[in-house]
C-alpha positions in Angstrom: 37.0 16.2 -3.6 36.5 15.8 0.2 34.9 12.6 1.6 31.5 14.9 2.8 31.9 16.4 -0.8 32.2 13.0 -2.2 29.0 11.5 -0.5 27.0 14.6 -1.3 27.8 14.2 -4.9 27.3 10.7 -5.2 23.8 11.1 -3.1 23.0 14.1 -6.1 23.8 11.4 -8.8 21.9 8.7 -7.6 18.8 10.7 -6.7 18.9 12.2 -10.3 19.4 8.9 -11.8 16.5 7.4 -9.8 14.3 10.3 -10.8 15.8 11.1 -14.2 15.6 14.9 -13.2 17.7 17.1 -11.1 14.2 19.0 -10.2 12.5 15.6 -8.8 15.9 14.8 -7.1 16.3 18.4 -5.6 12.8 18.2 -4.2 13.7 14.7 -2.4 17.1 16.3 -1.0 15.5 19.4 0.0 17.9 21.5 -2.1 17.6 23.6 -5.6 18.1 22.1 -8.8 21.0 23.9 -9.6 22.9 22.6 -6.5 21.9 19.1 -7.6 23.4 19.8 -11.1 26.4 21.4 -9.8 26.9 18.3 -7.7 26.7 16.1 -10.5 28.9 18.2 -12.6 31.4 18.4 -9.9 31.4 14.5 -9.7 31.7 14.2 -13.6 34.7 16.7 -13.2 36.2 14.8 -10.7 35.7 11.4 -12.5 36.7 12.8 -16.0 33.6 11.2 -17.8 29.9 12.3 -18.3 27.3 10.6 -16.1 24.2 11.8 -18.0 22.8 12.8 -21.4 20.3 15.5 -21.4 17.4 14.8 -23.7 14.6 17.4 -24.3 11.3 16.5 -25.6 8.8 18.4 -24.3 10.4 18.5 -20.8 14.2 17.7 -19.8 15.0 14.4 -18.9 18.1 12.9 -17.9 19.5 9.6 -19.4 22.3 7.6 -17.7 25.5 6.8 -19.8 26.8 3.3 -20.1 29.2 3.8 -17.3 27.0 5.4 -15.1 24.5 2.5 -15.6 27.1 0.1 -14.7 28.0 1.8 -11.6 24.8 2.8 -10.2 23.5 -0.4 -8.7 26.7 -0.5 -6.4 26.3 3.1 -5.4 22.7 2.6 -4.6 23.5 -0.7 -2.6 26.4 1.3 -0.7 23.7 3.9 0.3 21.1 1.6 1.2 23.6 -0.4 3.5 24.9 3.4 5.3 21.0 3.8 5.7 20.5 0.6 7.4 23.7 0.9 9.3 22.1 4.5 10.7 18.9 2.7 11.6 20.6 0.4 13.6 22.4 2.7 15.7 19.1 4.8 15.8 17.5 1.8 17.1 20.0 1.1 19.7 19.0 4.3 21.4 15.8 5.1 23.5 13.9 6.5 20.9 13.4 3.7 18.2 10.6 4.3 15.6 9.1 2.3 13.2 7.2 3.8 9.9 4.7 1.6 8.6 2.7 2.5 5.0 -0.7 1.1 4.7 -3.7 2.5 2.9 -6.4 4.4 4.4 -9.2 1.9 4.3 -6.6 -1.0 5.6 -5.8 1.3 8.4 -9.4 2.5 9.4 -11.0 -1.2 9.1 -8.3 -3.8 10.2 -5.0 -2.1 11.6 -6.4 0.6 14.0 -8.6 -1.6 15.9 -5.7 -3.9 16.5 -2.7 -1.6 16.8 -3.0 -1.0 20.4 -1.6 -4.7 21.2 1.3 -4.3 19.1 2.3 -1.1 21.2 1.3 -3.0 24.6 3.7 -5.8 23.2 6.7 -3.1 22.4 6.1 0.0 24.6 9.4 1.4 23.7 8.8 1.2 19.9 7.3 4.7 18.4 4.8 3.7 15.4 4.6 6.2 12.8 1.3 5.3 10.7 1.6 6.6 6.9 -1.9 6.1 5.4 -1.4 6.6 1.8 -3.4 5.3 -1.1 -0.4 5.6 -3.4 2.4 2.9 -3.4 5.5 5.2 -1.8 8.7 4.5 -2.4 10.5 2.8 0.9 13.9 4.2 0.3 13.0 7.8 -0.8 10.4 8.3 2.0 12.2 6.2 5.0 9.8 3.6 5.1 10.4 0.5 7.3 7.7 -1.9 6.6 4.0 -1.9 4.9 1.0 -3.7 4.1 0.2 -4.0 0.4 -2.7 -5.4 -1.7 -1.9 -7.3 -5.0 -0.3 -9.8 -6.7 2.7 -10.0 -4.3 5.2 -8.7 -6.8 6.7 -5.2 -6.2 10.2 -3.9 -7.5 13.0 -3.7 -4.5 10.4 -5.2 -1.8 10.2 -8.5 -0.4 6.7 -9.8 0.0 5.4 -12.2 2.8 1.7 -13.4 2.3 -0.6 -12.2 5.2 -4.2 -13.1 3.9 -6.4 -13.7 1.4 -9.9 -12.6 1.0 -13.2 -12.9 -1.0 -15.8 -10.5 -2.1 -19.5 -10.8 -1.2 -22.7 -8.6 -0.7 -23.5 -6.8 2.8 -26.3 -4.6 3.9 -27.4 -2.9 7.3 -29.5 -5.1 9.3 -32.2 -2.4 9.0 -32.4 -2.3 5.2 -35.8 -1.7 4.0 -35.9 -4.3 1.4 -34.8 -7.3 3.7 -37.4 -10.1 4.8 -35.8 -11.1 8.0 -32.0 -11.0 7.4 -32.4 -12.1 3.8 -32.8 -10.4 0.5 -35.0 -12.2 -2.2 -33.6 -11.9 -5.5 -37.0 -10.3 -7.2 -35.9 -7.1 -5.0 -32.4 -6.7 -5.8 -33.3 -4.4 -9.0 -34.9 -2.0 -6.3 -32.1 -1.8 -4.3 -29.0 0.7 -4.8 -25.7 -1.0 -5.4 -22.9 0.7 -3.6 -19.6 0.1 -6.3 -16.2 0.0 -4.3 -13.9 1.4 -7.1 -10.7 1.3 -4.8 -9.2 -1.4 -6.9 -10.6 -0.8 -10.2 -7.1 -0.4 -11.7 -7.0 -4.4 -11.8 -8.3 -6.0 -14.5 -9.6 -9.3 -12.6 -11.3 -7.2 -9.6 -14.8 -8.8 -9.3 -17.3 -6.3 -9.8 -21.3 -6.2 -9.4 -21.7 -7.6 -12.6 -19.3 -10.4 -12.1 -21.0 -11.4 -9.0 -24.8 -10.9 -10.2 -23.9 -13.0 -13.2 -22.2 -15.8 -11.4 -25.1 -15.9 -8.6 -27.6 -16.2 -11.4 -29.0 -12.7 -11.3 -27.8 -11.4 -14.7 -31.3 -9.5 -15.1 -30.1 -7.2 -12.5 -28.6 -3.7 -14.2 -25.4 -2.4 -12.8 -25.2 1.1 -14.8 -26.5 3.1 -11.9 -25.8 3.3 -8.4 -23.2 4.8 -5.8 -19.6 4.6 -6.8 -17.0 5.2 -4.1 -13.0 4.8 -4.4 -12.4 3.9 -0.7 -13.5 0.3 0.6 -14.0 2.0 4.1 -16.5 4.5 2.7 -18.1 1.5 1.1 -18.9 0.0 4.0 -20.0 3.0 6.2 -22.2 4.0 3.1 -23.8 0.4 3.7 -24.0 0.9 7.3 -25.8 4.1 6.9 -28.3 1.8 4.8 -27.6 3.6 1.6 -27.7 0.4 -0.2 -26.0 -2.8 -0.8 -22.1 -2.9 -0.7 -20.0 -5.5 -2.6 -17.8 -6.0 0.4 -14.0 -7.5 0.9 -14.0 -9.8 3.6 -10.9 -8.4 5.2 -12.5 -5.1 5.5 -16.0 -6.2 6.7 -15.1 -8.7 9.3 -15.2 -6.4 12.2 -18.3 -4.8 11.0 -20.0 -8.3 10.7 -19.0 -9.2 14.0 -20.3 -6.2 15.8 -23.6 -6.6 13.9 -23.4 -3.0 11.9 -23.9 -5.2 8.8 -25.1 -8.7 7.7 -24.7 -10.8 4.5 -28.4 -11.3 3.1 -27.3 -13.8 0.8 -25.4 -16.5 2.8 -27.3 -19.2 1.6 -28.4 -18.5 -1.9 -25.3 -16.4 -2.8 -21.6 -16.7 -3.3 -18.2 -15.5 -2.6 -16.1 -14.4 -5.4 -12.7 -15.2 -4.8 -9.9 -12.9 -5.7 -6.4 -13.5 -7.2 -4.9 -10.6 -5.1 -4.2 -10.6 -1.5 -2.4 -8.9 1.4 1.4 -8.5 2.0 3.7 -7.6 4.4 6.6 -5.8 2.3 9.7 -4.5 3.4 13.4 -3.7 1.8 15.2 -7.0 1.6 17.9 -5.3 3.8 15.4 -4.1 6.5 14.3 -7.6 7.1 17.2 -8.2 9.5 16.0 -5.0 11.8 14.4 -6.4 14.9 11.7 -3.9 14.9 10.6 -4.8 11.2 10.6 -8.6 12.4 8.6 -7.8 15.1 5.8 -5.7 13.3 5.9 -8.7 10.4 5.6 -11.3 13.2 3.0 -9.5 15.1 1.0 -9.1 12.0 1.2 -12.8 11.1 0.2 -13.7 14.6 -2.8 -11.1 14.4 -4.2 -13.4 11.1 -3.8 -16.7 12.6 -5.6 -15.7 16.0 -8.5 -14.4 13.8 -8.5 -17.7 11.6 -8.8 -19.6 14.9 -12.3 -17.9 15.7 
């Protein structure tokens, strides 16, 4: 087996092992499932051992043999080192690129209003911003760095704490139920509650029910209201006067400073602290790249500057 064929066969094997499917591996590698299967069979023939057992339970699924399972981490590490070497060579050229993944809401409400400062500091670095609500595969999708929200533990990624946040109610300054810039507890049942469902998969994520009970407003019902699965859209609905939003402090900071939203319970309400936080994430081997270090350090400096104001 020649060197190019050897590398192609190993790549097909690694992708098929990761996805447990020839079809999914083929989609990633932009070839046909038959081509992936043939590459794997060629590798098995050259090695003289099977790499997969095929299991059919409704849909075909691949299971690694014991020998393949033992060898896979070294093969995967080898490809990661090759990818890193290619990135270093590419970054040495004049068209270095940085691929950043963040959620659409974080991009809209926090990153995009600030990203120009990063581009001014690093004008030769082209930023590709991937706004995605799902957790992307950094290796398969060639992502350099990202910002994620959670407990700080993601398989295969190094996580550097960026910032915490709390949750509190906000509304538009012209909201009809306001007296001055405050809401009295007795009018809350007449207000539309805007529910943020973007983090509903977290069991301990604060809800309106939790905030109202903790603030002493347990008589207010929360069965009805406006429910939105995007934090930026939640805030926009509140800005448009659609009701009260339970806002995340990181997302709402700029809107509060600009006067688009106010906190009607500053004196009599409370904040709900969250166990989740924002983290800068990247593959451990990518942490050595100057472009990743530059973006990570810039993010941390932006948070530090904001905490000083």
